C-alpha positions in Angstrom: -0.1 0.1 0.1 1.4 3.5 -0.9 -0.2 6.9 -0.5 -0.1 8.6 -3.8 -1.0 12.4 -4.4 -3.0 13.9 -7.3 0.2 15.9 -8.1 2.3 12.5 -8.3 -0.2 11.4 -10.9 -0.4 14.6 -12.9 3.4 14.9 -13.0 4.0 11.7 -14.4 1.0 12.0 -16.8 2.6 15.1 -18.2 6.0 13.6 -18.3 5.1 10.5 -20.0 2.5 11.9 -22.6 5.2 14.4 -23.6 7.9 11.8 -24.0 5.8 9.2 -25.7 4.1 11.5 -28.1 5.7 11.6 -31.5 5.6 15.4 -31.7 6.2 15.9 -28.0 3.4 18.1 -27.8 0.2 16.1 -27.0 -3.1 18.2 -28.0 -5.4 17.8 -25.0 -2.9 17.3 -22.3 -4.1 20.1 -20.0 -7.7 18.5 -20.4 -6.5 15.2 -19.6 -4.8 16.5 -16.5 -7.8 18.8 -15.5 -9.9 15.5 -15.5 -7.5 13.7 -13.4 -7.3 16.4 -10.9 -11.3 16.8 -10.7 -11.6 13.1 -10.4 -8.9 13.1 -7.6 -10.5 16.0 -5.7 -13.8 14.3 -5.7 -12.6 10.9 -4.8 -9.3 11.2 -2.7 -9.1 12.4 0.8 -7.2 15.7 1.6 -4.7 14.6 4.3 -3.0 18.0 3.6 -5.3 20.8 2.7 -5.4 21.3 -1.2 -3.5 18.0 -1.7 -5.8 15.1 -2.5 -4.0 11.8 -1.9 -5.3 7.9 -1.7 -3.9 4.7 -0.8 -3.4 2.2 -3.7 -2.6 -1.5 -3.1 -0.2 -1.4 -6.0 0.7 0.3 -9.3 -1.9 -1.8 -11.2 -4.8 -0.5 -9.0 -3.8 3.0 -9.8 -3.3 2.2 -13.4 -6.9 0.7 -13.4 -8.2 3.8 -11.7 -6.7 6.0 -14.5 -8.0 3.7 -17.2 -11.5 4.1 -16.0 -11.3 7.6 -15.9 -9.6 8.2 -19.3 -11.0 5.3 -21.2 -13.3 7.6 -23.5 -11.4 10.8 -23.4 -11.1 12.3 -27.0 -7.5 13.3 -26.3 -6.4 9.9 -25.6 -8.1 8.6 -28.7 -6.2 11.1 -30.6 -3.0 10.4 -29.0 -3.7 6.6 -30.1 -4.2 7.4 -33.8 -1.6 8.4 -36.1 -1.8 11.8 -37.9 -1.5 10.1 -41.3 -4.4 7.9 -40.3 -4.0 4.0 -40.7 -1.6 2.7 -43.2 -2.7 0.0 -45.5 -4.0 -2.7 -43.3 -2.9 -0.7 -40.2 0.7 -2.0 -40.4 3.7 0.1 -40.9 7.2 -1.4 -41.6 10.1 -0.4 -39.4 13.4 -1.8 -38.6 15.4 -1.8 -35.4 17.5 1.1 -36.8 14.6 3.3 -37.8 11.1 3.9 -36.4 8.0 5.2 -38.0 7.8 8.8 -39.2 6.1 10.9 -36.6 3.0 11.2 -38.7 2.6 7.5 -38.6 3.5 7.1 -35.0 1.2 7.0 -31.9 1.1 6.6 -28.1 0.5 3.2 -26.9 -2.2 4.0 -24.3 -1.5 0.8 -22.1 2.2 1.7 -22.0 1.3 5.2 -21.1 -0.7 4.2 -18.2 1.8 1.7 -16.9 4.4 4.2 -17.0 2.5 6.9 -15.1 1.1 4.6 -12.4 4.7 2.8 -12.2 6.5 6.0 -11.8 4.0 7.6 -9.4 4.1 4.4 -7.3 8.1 4.6 -7.3 8.0 8.3 -6.2 5.9 7.4 -3.5 8.3 4.6 -2.5 11.2 7.1 -2.7 9.2 9.6 -0.4 8.6 6.7 2.1 12.4 5.8 2.1 13.4 9.4 2.5 10.8 9.9 5.3 11.8 6.9 7.1 15.5 8.0 7.0 14.8 11.4 8.5 
């Protein structure tokens, strides 16, 4: 069990969306973060005034919470669709030496949510270790 703050989640969402987006400027990022913040403020307890936080049993529970919130968000649908549209049959040939052109690339939403939840979880673990050492 770890106590995760809404700011931990928002910071990791911004980081990973920018890092994984082929153009490093995901349209709708602020709307996605605003929705996460609104849900957190409604569902999480404020242990510190103005800082919603919640206990999660593991990073997978956090990922599932995010998935339930963001499943139908239009920005995530756009991030998961190449700007060029699907190539013939939906497949693009790449090698280990070159990736797809940015127009043909997209964000893998499962990977995004796993990265966000794992790193928010790891940040909370680091905080726990630092707090115990102090």
